[in-house]
C-alpha positions, 0 to 999 in steps of 0.5 A: 213591769210586764208578767215576763219580768218575773223571770228576772226577779231575784230574792235575797230571802234569808241569812245568818251572821257570824258570832263576831258580827264581821260577816253574813251569809245570805241566800240569793234566789233566782229563776232557772229553767222554769224553776228556782235556784239559789246560791249562798253569798258571803257579805262583809258587814262593814265594808267590802263586796259580796262574794258568791260561795256556791253556785250551780243547778242547786237550791241552797237554803238555810245558812248557819255559820259555825261558832268559829265563823269559818264555815257555813252549813246549809241545805242543798237540793239538786235541780237535776229533774229527779225528786231527791231530798235536801242534803245537809252540806258544809262550805268554808267561808274562805271558799272551796267546794261544799262537802256533805255533812250527812249520808246520802238519802238523809234529808234534813229539814232544820239544823243548828251547830253545837256550841263547840262546832263539832256536831250538827243537830238536825230534824228529818223524817223518821219512824214507820209510816203513819197512814200507809197500808200494804207494801211501801211505794217505790219509784214514785208509785202510789201506795195501796191505801192510807188508813186515816184515824186523825185529821192531821194527815195533810198539809198545804205544800207538804201533801200527805204527812206520812212520817214525823220529823225527829231529832238527830245529831251527827259529828262534823267529820267524814263518814260520821253516822247520825244518832237519833235522839227522839221518836214517837208519833209527834214531830220536833220543831225549833232546835236550840242547843244548851250553851254547854252542848249537853242538851237540846231544846225543841218544840213538840206537841205530845198532848192528847189528841193534838190533831184536835187540840194542838198545844206544842210545848218546849222539851229538852233531851240530853245529848249522851256521848256515848250512851242510849238517848234519854227521854225528853223532858218538858221544860217550858209550857204555856196554856195555849202553845210555845215554840222557837226556844232559845237559851240564855248565854249561861244556860240558866233561862229559856225563852220562847214565843207563845200564848199563855191564854187558855183557848185563845182567839186570833186577837191574842198576839204571840209574845215572848216568855222566859222561864228557868231552863230547869222549869223550877218556876213557870215562864212569865211574859216579858211584855204582856202589854205590848199587844203586837205579835212577835214575828213577820206578819206583813204582806209583800210578796217581794219576800218570796214566801218560799222560806220560813221567817227567821224572827227570833228570839235571840239573846244578845247578852244575859240581859237582852233579847232581840226579836222581830215585832210586827206593827202596822205593816212594819216588821222590825227588830225590837229589844227586850231588856231582862233582869238576868237574876230573875228572868223578868223584864227590866224595862219596856221593849223598844224598836231598835230602828223605826222605818217603813220596812218589812223584815223577814230574817234577823240575826244577832252577834255579840262581839267579845270586844270591850265596849262593843255593842251587839251587831244586828242584821236583817233581810227585808224590804225598806220603802219600795225596795226589794229585800236586801241585807241591812245592818242596824246602826246609829244615825249621824251625830248620834241620831236615831238608829237606821238601816244601812244597806249592805247588798244590792243583789236582791233589788237590782232587777227593779232598775229595769222597771218603773216602781210604783209610787206608794203613799199612805192615807188614813181612811175614816172608818166606823171602827177608827182610821183605816191605814190605807196604802195607795200605789200609783203610776209615776207622775200620775199626780191627782189624776182620777184613774181606774182603781183596783182594791187589793185585799190581803190574806189571813185575815191576820195579814197586813199590807206593808209599805213595799208593793207586791209584784201584782201591784207593780204589774197593775200600776204598770198598766195604768191602774191605781191599787188600794191596799187597806189594812181593814179590821182583822189585820195583824199588827194594829192591836187586839181591839182592831182584830176582835170585832172581825172575829166571827163576823166575816163580811161584816166590819171588814167589808164595811172597812173596804167600802170606807177605804174606797169611798175615801180614795174616790173622795180624794179624786184619785179613783174613778168610781165607775171603773173599780175592780177588786182582787184578793188571795185566800181570805182576800179571795173570800172578801172578793166573793163576798163584796161582789155578792153584796155590792154592785160597785165593782165592774170586775173581780179576780179571786185566787184560792178563796173561800166560798162555802164556810161549811165546806171549808171547815172540813176540807181545809187542812187547818179548818177545824182549829182555824174556825175555832180561833176565828169564831167562824163556827162549826157544823156540829150544831144547828146554830153553828151551821147557820153561823157558817152559812151566814159568813159564806159568799155562796149564800149570795151567789144569785146576787153576783153580777160582777164578771169574776175570774177565779184562779185556783191551785189544784194542789191547794189544801188550805183553800181547796178547789172543791170549795171554789168550784161550788161558786163557779158552777152556781154562777155558770148555771145562773148564766153569769160571766165567770171563768175558772182557771185551774193550775195543776200541781200548784199550792196556796200561794202559787202566785208567788211560789209557783212554777214561773210559766204558771205565774206568768199565765196567772198574771197575764190573765189577771191584767187582761181581765181588768183591762177588758172590763175596766178599760173596754 
């Protein structure tokens, strides 16, 4: 694979399933004129060919099929060179031109159909500007000023959060006008209609100083018709947070994803909680001993990273919930049995299928046919194959369930390239075996090769079985790539995360070295030709490893961390992030010393490894101001270092950035390793 091959890459990135389980709608994203377009495809779940529903210079996303299974609503953004908000649209599944569901200028960010299919609830920016002063900007002009009194005024890939997101309802008919149901200095997230259509649940943080102490809970607001909007009522709250509400089919119970520990740290995995919809008693955990996070936490950029994972929960029936669970780099649908009379667990949860898969989107249908079981579909990778729509079905002769692939439109581009061979080993480590994926060129066998260790982000990420694009590229150049799931990785349990908290550069660095030692010991890696690569937290580890070790001949960091004291305030989420990861804070001398102890800048004088630093200029998660400190210090010391700054790009621009910048980034990475590892 070559860097320019990303122009051919296609991603099936999200989907929805009709209520009767007969048909799904998927989003297929591709490169168009140095940007990204996407279209909707209708896919029969049983047999039959996929059919394109929408096309053109558009970015169509977030499909939701109507309760009668005849239409799909979605969000469309026109790619005409003008900055226009996305608009809520509706298209018939049997074909035809999409029609607007909202007036021009109304930008929906999330939405859901009402149970009877006559209305759409959606979120959109509303209310006066939070921080702007002076006359409002027009025609792209900058504002006079921003008067900032809170620390939540910015967010990566969003920029300045000047307005809140609130809840609206609109009839699905020509000329209808939306009705605003909520307002205030707080935002709505995660919409769920009550089955009777008379109320909508959502997540919102309406606590005191939510910018300092975030604690979203679940609220419900009545959908009055006619009449003025009612005040929202809190219906489910946990000690830490709750989000992603879902009603049981009879409306009696409410499920949410969250954590019920007071002031939890990063070693506490979010779980499923169920409580009565009228909040007559507290919500309880469905699987308190699971010790694995609900959601899609695994790292492979074959997922595209441009859409939010749709991980559930979904009620299959009154007695069962399905949600994605992340375990050891695999994100799979699990079933959680419930006693519908008590709302308590009726047995332990179990995975619906076991596979080397990383699913990003799950959807469930419970067909009303007698004796028919639920239909569960996912969009995800399996093995080394890129994302496709898959159906969970029983294996041959009643054997274990498996995925049946229903599309090829997301992975066909891989036929043009040589896909890396992936195999998994367990490297001995001080804290226990370290699951380590090794990507190798086809046919390399046991040949000793120059090797790159790639460190995932987070640190609550985890390498999946599917190789990332940069792994395709490196293997295509003749490198082996080592992906260790070191301590701190999500999906391996609390005991695997806790030792790394407040000890960045400690047990995690030990595990990186242990994984490399093991691969060298297997005769697969050349110890004299080792490189290291990482994004975000992975970039931190690159900086730390080359400052505390001389075993690497080349390093590439991307949007990493250099000075934890700087990152505490400069990162958009630094204050709360540092609290939950025990990094420390600069409010006391002890906290300042703790931050400095975990800062790669502390070891800058020891860095002699040639370093290429790649940085998105608009990144607010790991901003340029942090990494420039390391670059300037290395330059003053006369060390070999390059700093490449990409305008307008955010934290994950290696995957989501403008295609020509992604190509430039990948080319520089390959050439840097070739120069220093191959001479």
